[in-house]
Steps between C-alpha positions, in 0.01 A plus 500: 500500500665158519565345838794268545522302820797310632521243774724656768857368489437305179771507234293720261443742790872502587592566136236772469628684808861467381419629152277782629795630701699534176686173536589245235589131512685241301465125553823487704397795720156350559651162586727665757187655658329161519273550197504189283380462140509874427376468143185322618450748785526790253239326284276464806542870577414599143189277518386697807492816286332323208232351727423852627492638143784735593805598296797308637793722600744210464801560282807295414848572374760245400855565617830312520552270796818383675499170312547646153133488401201724561226508758166674535458784748137568597359827636197732490469805277451844655633410845838669470686187393818594316452223241178640352679744272786277393519380144335161461246537783158381393161411640475145628 
C-alpha cells in the first residue's frame, strides 16, 4: 500500500486535512485562509500522490464567480463533499 507523508503544518498537509474533512476551496477562499498560489499547491499535493504511486482523490469543478467569470473549486472524491456529484466535476 502507498504511503504518503506530509510535513506537519505544511500547505499540502493543511489542504489534505481540509479536503479529507469534506471541504472544498477556491482561490479566493484559500487566499482568505492565508494559502497563496493555490494552483501550485494543488499541483504539489497531486505530486505527493503520484510519488507514492497512489490514485489521487483530487477533483475540480468550475463554477461562476462574483466577478462574472469562473473559478476552479478543488476537493477530494469520496469524502462527503457536496461538489463530487455535481455536473462538471472531474478528476484533477
